[in-house]
N, C-alpha and C positions, 0 to 999 in steps of 0.2 A: 435664796434661789427660788423659793416658792412665790415670793412677792413679785419677782421678775416675770414668772409664768402667769400670775394672775393679771398683772398689768398688761402684758403682751396679749393675752387671750381676750381681755376686756376691750383693748384697743382694736384688735382685728375683728372681733365680733361686731363691734359698733360700726366699723367700716363696711363689713359684709351686709349688714342690715340697714344701710344708709337710706333706703327708700321704703322701709317698713314703718309706717306710721300707725298701724293698727295693733301691733303686738304690745307686749309689756316689757319693762326693764326693771330689775330689782334695784333697790337703793344701793346695794354693794357694787353692782356692775356699773351703775351710773357714776358713782364717785370714783371708782377705779379708772373708768374711762377718762373722766376729767383730770385725774392725777396723771395718768399716762400721757394724755394729749399735751398737757402743760409741760411735763418733763421732756417730751419729745421736742417741742418747740424751743425749750430752754437749751437743750443740747445742740440743736441746730444753730441757735444764735451764738453759742460759744464757738462752734466750728467756723461760723462766718467771721466772728471777731478775730480768731487766730489767723484765718486767711487774710483778712485785711491788715492785721499786724505784720504778717510775713511779707505781704506785698509792699507795704510802706517801708519795711526794713530793707528789702531788696532795692527799692527805688532810691533810698538814701545811700546805699552802697554802690550806686551807679551800675546796677546790673543791667544787662541788655534785655530788650523786650523778649528775646527768645528764652532767656533764663526765667523770666517772670510768668511766662505763658502757662505752665502747669498750675501755678497758684491762681491765676486769673480764671482758668477753666474750672478749677475746683470751687472757687468762690461763686462763680456763676451757677454751677450745679447745685450748691447748697441754697442759693437764693431761689432757684427754680423749685426745689423741694419745699421750701418755706411757702412759696406762692401756691403750689398744689395743695399743701396742707391747709393753708388759710381758706381757700375757696371750698375745698372738700369738707372742712370742719363746719362750715356754715350749714351744709346739708346734713351731715352726720349729727352735728350738735342739735339741730332742730328736730330731727327724727328721734334721737335718743331722749331729748327733753320731753317731747310729746308722749313717747312711750312711758316715761317715768311718771308723768302726770296721770296717765291712764292707770298705771299700776297703783298710784296713790288714791285712785277712785275719783279723780276730778276730770272735768271736761278739758279737751285740748285748747279751748279758748282761753284758759288761764295762762297760756303761753304769752299772751299779750299784756299781762299785768306785770310791770317791771320788777318789783322787789318781792311781792307776795309769792310769785311762782318759784323762787329759790327756796322759800320756806316750804312750799308744797313738795319739793323734791326731797326734803328731809323726812317727810312723813313715811311711816312704815307701810309695807306692802299690805294691801287689803286682802282679806280672805276671799278667795274666789270659790263660789259655790259650784260644786259639780254634782252629778247625780249620785256619786258614791257616798258623799258626806252630807247630803241634804235630808 
């Protein structure tokens, strides 16, 4: 139950901060977002698969187009959600990646280095100096 809440909160927080490129994101929140985003798209693909399977089954049973309409509409809805997620994830993923690089103490320009930037996302959170602990 706790893992579901962590995944859901990480996913929603990342989408709420889609255009925040100046903040920071901890390693935990970054990887929970990645896990929840991939799990979400995996479940959507399973739903699309079952809709396609059901549509083909109804077609082979010579069902009328009226009977297959709900399956067609549901399949189109899931495909629409996948497209929204795909394009939204480009923005959200870029912003969370840049925030994670900032949190690791690196410049946002490391975003453009293909493999090295993934390693940088595994780096621990840098200690931020504040006036209280300096």
